[in-house]
C-alpha positions as CSV (number, residue, x, y, z in Angstrom):
1,X,31.6,-15.2,-25.1
2,X,28.8,-16.6,-22.9
3,X,26.3,-14.5,-21.0
4,X,24.5,-15.2,-17.7
5,X,22.1,-13.6,-15.3
6,X,23.7,-10.6,-13.5
7,X,23.2,-9.3,-10.0
8,X,24.8,-6.1,-8.8
9,X,26.9,-6.5,-5.7
10,X,29.0,-3.4,-6.0
11,X,31.2,-1.8,-3.3
12,X,31.3,1.7,-4.7
13,X,29.4,2.8,-7.8
14,X,27.5,5.8,-9.0
15,X,23.7,5.2,-8.5
16,X,21.0,7.1,-10.4
17,X,17.4,6.5,-9.5
18,X,14.4,8.1,-11.3
19,X,11.5,9.0,-8.9
20,X,8.2,9.4,-10.9
21,X,4.8,10.7,-9.8
22,X,1.9,8.4,-10.5
23,X,0.2,11.3,-12.3
24,X,1.4,14.7,-13.5
25,X,1.7,17.2,-10.7
26,X,4.3,19.5,-9.2
27,X,8.0,18.8,-8.8
28,X,9.2,20.6,-5.7
29,X,13.0,20.4,-6.1
30,X,15.5,21.9,-8.5
31,X,18.5,20.5,-10.4
32,X,21.7,20.3,-8.3
33,X,19.7,20.4,-5.1
34,X,20.8,18.0,-2.4
35,X,18.0,15.8,-0.9
36,X,17.6,13.3,2.0
37,X,15.6,10.1,1.6
38,X,12.6,11.6,3.4
39,X,12.5,14.9,1.4
40,X,9.4,15.4,-0.7
41,X,10.4,15.9,-4.4
42,X,7.0,16.0,-5.9
43,X,3.2,16.2,-5.2
44,X,0.1,15.2,-7.2
45,X,-3.5,14.3,-6.7
46,X,-4.6,10.7,-7.6
47,X,-7.6,9.9,-9.7
48,X,-10.7,11.8,-8.6
49,X,-13.6,10.0,-6.9
50,X,-17.1,10.4,-8.1
51,X,-20.3,10.3,-6.0
52,X,-23.9,10.1,-7.3
53,X,-26.3,11.5,-4.8
54,X,-30.0,10.8,-4.8
55,X,-30.9,14.3,-3.6
56,X,-34.7,13.6,-3.6
57,X,-34.3,10.6,-1.3
58,X,-31.9,12.5,1.0
59,X,-34.3,15.4,1.4
60,X,-37.4,13.2,1.5
61,X,-39.0,15.0,-1.5
62,X,-40.2,14.1,-5.0
63,X,-37.5,14.7,-7.7
64,X,-39.3,17.7,-9.2
65,X,-39.4,19.5,-5.9
66,X,-35.9,18.5,-4.7
67,X,-34.3,20.5,-7.5
68,X,-35.5,23.7,-6.0
69,X,-33.3,23.1,-3.0
70,X,-30.0,22.6,-4.9
71,X,-27.4,25.0,-3.5
72,X,-24.6,24.7,-5.9
73,X,-24.0,25.3,-9.6
74,X,-22.1,22.9,-12.0
75,X,-18.3,23.3,-11.8
76,X,-18.6,25.2,-8.6
77,X,-15.8,24.4,-6.2
78,X,-17.0,23.0,-2.8
79,X,-15.3,22.3,0.5
80,X,-15.8,19.1,2.4
81,X,-18.9,19.4,4.6
82,X,-20.5,22.2,2.6
83,X,-24.2,21.9,1.9
84,X,-25.1,20.7,-1.6
85,X,-28.9,20.7,-1.1
86,X,-31.4,21.7,1.6
87,X,-32.3,22.4,4.3
88,X,-35.8,21.0,4.1
89,X,-38.6,20.6,6.7
90,X,-38.6,21.0,10.5
91,X,-35.7,18.5,10.7
92,X,-33.6,20.7,8.4
93,X,-32.5,17.9,6.2
94,X,-29.4,18.6,4.1
95,X,-27.0,16.8,1.7
96,X,-23.4,17.6,2.3
97,X,-20.2,17.3,0.2
98,X,-18.1,14.3,1.5
99,X,-14.8,16.0,0.6
100,X,-13.4,19.0,-1.3
101,X,-14.4,18.9,-5.0
102,X,-16.9,20.2,-7.5
103,X,-20.4,19.6,-8.8
104,X,-20.4,18.0,-12.2
105,X,-24.1,17.6,-13.1
106,X,-27.4,18.0,-11.3
107,X,-31.1,17.7,-12.0
108,X,-34.1,15.4,-11.7
109,X,-33.4,14.9,-8.0
110,X,-29.9,13.7,-8.5
111,X,-26.4,15.2,-8.3
112,X,-23.0,14.0,-9.6
113,X,-20.2,15.1,-7.4
114,X,-16.4,14.8,-8.1
115,X,-14.0,14.7,-5.1
116,X,-10.5,15.9,-5.7
117,X,-9.0,12.5,-4.9
118,X,-6.2,11.6,-2.5
119,X,-3.1,13.7,-2.4
120,X,0.2,11.9,-3.1
121,X,3.7,13.0,-2.0
122,X,6.8,11.6,-3.7
123,X,9.9,11.2,-1.6
124,X,13.5,11.0,-2.7
125,X,14.1,7.6,-1.3
126,X,17.9,8.0,-1.2
127,X,20.2,10.8,-0.2
128,X,21.9,12.5,-3.1
129,X,21.7,15.3,-5.6
130,X,19.0,16.0,-8.2
131,X,20.8,15.7,-11.5
132,X,17.8,16.0,-13.9
133,X,14.0,16.2,-14.0
134,X,11.0,16.0,-16.3
135,X,8.7,18.9,-15.5
136,X,5.6,17.9,-13.5
137,X,6.5,14.2,-13.6
138,X,9.9,12.9,-12.4
139,X,13.3,13.7,-10.9
140,X,16.6,11.8,-11.1
141,X,18.6,11.5,-7.9
142,X,22.3,10.5,-8.0
143,X,24.4,9.2,-5.1
144,X,27.6,7.2,-4.6
145,X,27.7,4.1,-2.6
146,X,27.3,0.3,-2.4
147,X,24.6,-1.4,-4.3
148,X,23.1,-4.9,-3.6
149,X,20.3,-6.3,-5.7
150,X,17.9,-9.0,-4.3
151,X,15.6,-11.5,-5.9
152,X,12.3,-10.9,-4.0
153,X,10.7,-8.0,-2.1
154,X,7.4,-7.2,-0.5
155,X,7.0,-3.8,-2.3
156,X,7.8,-1.5,0.6
157,X,10.5,1.1,1.1
158,X,12.4,2.5,4.1
159,X,15.7,4.1,5.3
160,X,17.7,3.4,8.4
161,X,20.9,2.3,10.1
162,X,22.1,-1.2,9.3
163,X,22.5,-3.8,12.0
164,X,23.5,-7.5,11.8
165,X,21.0,-9.8,13.6
166,X,22.8,-13.1,13.0
167,X,26.4,-14.0,13.3
168,X,26.6,-16.2,10.2
169,X,25.2,-16.0,6.6
170,X,23.3,-19.3,7.2
171,X,22.1,-18.6,10.7
172,X,18.3,-18.4,11.3
173,X,16.9,-15.3,13.0
174,X,14.7,-16.2,15.9
175,X,12.4,-14.2,18.2
176,X,14.6,-15.1,21.2
177,X,17.6,-13.4,19.5
178,X,15.9,-10.1,19.0
179,X,16.9,-7.2,21.4
180,X,16.5,-3.5,21.7
181,X,19.8,-2.9,19.8
182,X,17.8,-3.7,16.6
183,X,15.1,-1.0,17.3
184,X,14.6,1.4,14.4
185,X,17.3,-0.3,12.3
186,X,17.6,-2.2,9.0
187,X,18.2,-5.8,10.1
188,X,20.4,-8.3,8.2
189,X,19.9,-12.0,8.8
190,X,21.1,-15.2,7.2
191,X,17.7,-16.9,6.9
192,X,14.1,-16.6,8.1
193,X,11.9,-19.5,9.1
194,X,9.4,-18.4,11.7
195,X,6.4,-16.1,10.8
196,X,6.5,-14.8,14.4
197,X,9.7,-13.1,13.6
198,X,7.8,-10.5,11.6
199,X,5.6,-9.7,14.6
200,X,8.7,-9.3,16.7
201,X,10.5,-7.0,14.3
202,X,7.4,-4.9,14.0
203,X,7.1,-4.5,17.8
204,X,10.7,-3.3,17.8
205,X,9.8,-0.8,15.1
206,X,12.5,-2.2,12.9
207,X,12.6,-0.3,9.6
208,X,13.4,-3.2,7.3
209,X,14.8,-6.8,7.1
210,X,17.2,-8.3,4.6
211,X,17.7,-12.1,4.6
212,X,19.2,-14.7,2.4
213,X,16.1,-16.8,2.1
214,X,12.8,-18.0,3.7
215,X,10.2,-20.6,3.0
216,X,7.6,-19.6,0.4
217,X,5.0,-20.2,3.1
218,X,6.1,-17.0,4.9
219,X,5.1,-14.8,1.9
220,X,1.7,-13.8,3.3
221,X,3.3,-12.7,6.6
222,X,6.1,-10.8,4.8
223,X,3.5,-9.0,2.7
224,X,1.3,-8.1,5.7
225,X,4.1,-6.7,7.9
226,X,4.5,-2.9,7.7
227,X,8.2,-2.9,6.8
228,X,10.3,-3.8,3.7
229,X,11.5,-7.4,3.3
230,X,14.2,-8.3,0.8
231,X,15.5,-11.8,0.0
232,X,19.0,-11.9,-1.7
233,X,18.8,-15.6,-2.6
234,X,15.1,-16.5,-2.9
235,X,12.8,-19.0,-1.3
236,X,14.0,-22.1,0.5
237,X,16.9,-22.6,3.0
238,X,19.8,-21.1,1.0
239,X,22.2,-19.0,3.2
240,X,22.9,-15.4,2.2
241,X,25.9,-15.6,-0.2
242,X,29.2,-14.7,1.3
243,X,29.9,-11.7,-0.9
244,X,26.6,-10.0,0.1
245,X,26.9,-10.9,3.8
246,X,30.4,-9.5,4.0
247,X,29.4,-6.3,2.3
248,X,26.6,-5.7,4.8
249,X,28.9,-6.7,7.7
250,X,31.5,-4.2,6.8
251,X,28.9,-1.4,6.6
252,X,27.2,-2.0,10.0
253,X,26.3,1.4,11.5
254,X,25.9,3.1,8.1
255,X,22.6,4.4,6.8
256,X,21.0,2.2,4.1
257,X,18.0,2.7,1.8
258,X,15.9,-0.5,1.3
259,X,13.6,-0.6,-1.7
260,X,11.8,-4.0,-1.7
261,X,10.1,-3.3,-5.0
262,X,8.7,-6.4,-6.8
263,X,11.1,-7.7,-9.5
264,X,10.1,-6.8,-13.0
265,X,12.3,-8.1,-15.8
266,X,10.5,-6.0,-18.5
267,X,11.2,-2.7,-16.6
268,X,14.6,-3.9,-15.3
269,X,13.5,-3.5,-11.7
270,X,14.8,-5.6,-8.8
271,X,14.6,-5.1,-5.0
272,X,17.7,-3.4,-3.9
273,X,19.8,-2.0,-1.0
274,X,21.7,1.2,-1.4
275,X,24.3,2.2,1.2
276,X,25.5,5.8,0.5
277,X,29.3,6.1,1.0
278,X,31.9,8.9,0.9
279,X,33.2,9.2,-2.7
280,X,36.8,8.2,-2.1
281,X,38.5,7.8,-5.5
282,X,36.6,7.2,-8.7
283,X,33.2,5.5,-9.0
284,X,31.5,4.5,-12.1
285,X,27.9,3.6,-13.1
286,X,27.4,-0.2,-12.6
287,X,27.9,-2.2,-15.8
288,X,25.0,-3.9,-17.4
289,X,25.0,-7.1,-19.6
290,X,28.5,-8.1,-18.4
291,X,30.1,-11.0,-20.4
292,X,30.9,-14.3,-18.6
293,X,34.7,-14.6,-18.8
294,X,37.5,-16.1,-16.8
295,X,38.1,-14.1,-13.6
296,X,34.5,-13.1,-13.1
297,X,33.0,-13.5,-9.7
298,X,29.8,-15.6,-9.8
299,X,27.2,-17.2,-7.6
300,X,25.8,-20.7,-8.1
301,X,22.0,-20.6,-8.2
302,X,21.1,-24.3,-7.8
303,X,22.0,-27.4,-5.8
304,X,24.4,-29.0,-5.0
305,X,26.3,-25.7,-4.7
306,X,23.4,-23.2,-4.4
307,X,24.5,-19.9,-2.9
308,X,28.2,-20.6,-3.1
309,X,30.3,-17.8,-4.5
310,X,33.4,-18.4,-6.6
311,X,35.5,-17.3,-9.6
312,X,35.4,-18.5,-13.2
313,X,38.6,-20.4,-14.0
314,X,37.7,-21.4,-17.6
315,X,34.9,-21.8,-20.1
316,X,35.2,-25.2,-21.9
317,X,34.2,-25.0,-25.5
318,X,31.1,-26.9,-26.7
319,X,28.5,-28.8,-24.8
320,X,29.7,-30.7,-21.7
321,X,28.1,-33.9,-20.4
322,X,26.8,-33.6,-16.8
323,X,26.5,-36.5,-14.3
324,X,22.7,-36.6,-15.0
325,X,23.4,-37.2,-18.7
326,X,22.4,-33.8,-20.0
327,X,24.8,-31.8,-22.3
328,X,25.0,-28.1,-21.6
329,X,27.4,-25.1,-21.9
330,X,29.4,-25.1,-18.6
331,X,32.0,-23.1,-16.7
332,X,34.7,-24.4,-14.4
333,X,34.4,-22.4,-11.1
334,X,36.7,-22.2,-8.1
335,X,34.5,-22.4,-5.0
336,X,37.2,-21.9,-2.3
337,X,37.2,-24.9,0.1
338,X,35.0,-26.9,-2.2
339,X,37.6,-26.6,-5.0
340,X,37.1,-26.6,-8.7
341,X,33.6,-27.6,-9.9
342,X,31.9,-27.6,-13.3
343,X,28.6,-25.8,-13.3
344,X,26.1,-25.2,-16.2
345,X,26.2,-21.6,-17.2
346,X,22.4,-21.4,-16.8
347,X,23.0,-22.0,-13.1
348,X,25.3,-19.1,-12.7
349,X,24.7,-15.5,-11.7
350,X,27.4,-12.8,-12.3
351,X,28.1,-10.7,-9.2
352,X,29.3,-7.4,-10.6
């Protein structure tokens, strides 16, 4: 059996996501606890910052004399703004701690100071239940709902109510079409073409945008905007595939979690949209490494049928000769109104 690229477009599955601190710290939730997307599940402090102070210069003294005015001992904890050395002279010169931290070394008119570093709060990201944890490092949150994977994201994350901004999967979102109904929502559009759209979405305090495609020239604008951007098809002018567009359309008004993380094939990461749903009936964990067989739903990745969704009818044995003269493993795919077409397996994406 042949294999192909796989993208999850699942109506109802069990979704488990591991939320990990960037450095060991404190996990603030317990197993079986229910969490919302904005709940803090862990805290830590990022790498400390080091400052080297020229105490002698700061006090206007020779190094040998400056050491007499040092006010702290090594390893002593200091609050931000506390005096490290001084005061000296009629101007009462002092050197103060820039932030909370400790003295590491001092002498010869100098002082090495270690700031505590920036605090970091880890949020759940999705609503669900904590099912496991690694002490001081990570938690696993489980929910049930719809899952849609994208192909590109701008590495931001948010949560909000889903709204459709265009009527069709190939329609282009324009500034003129934006209205107050989109305010504070996760916006779904067929395509993006104008960089001014990001400015308009930001002014409406939109929480995220999901589109089929956009020109690669819009990447700087998408990365600069303060909201998550996910593309389900990629760069260019490809409409959002019908399976994904219909899934979003049937869930308008529901809350959705948008994680526009950069794709990483080594870690198995892709940008994704999770729509929590009531668990009606049974739901399973989405399958991985699904085989390409007759009856599978697939999406065509390249022209002339790029973005079209259909069903595998058969998988001819051996290498098939294409109109361009190349010989490749192919599949016969039923594309609805287009009919039966033969597509290289390398150009197919399994929608599971």
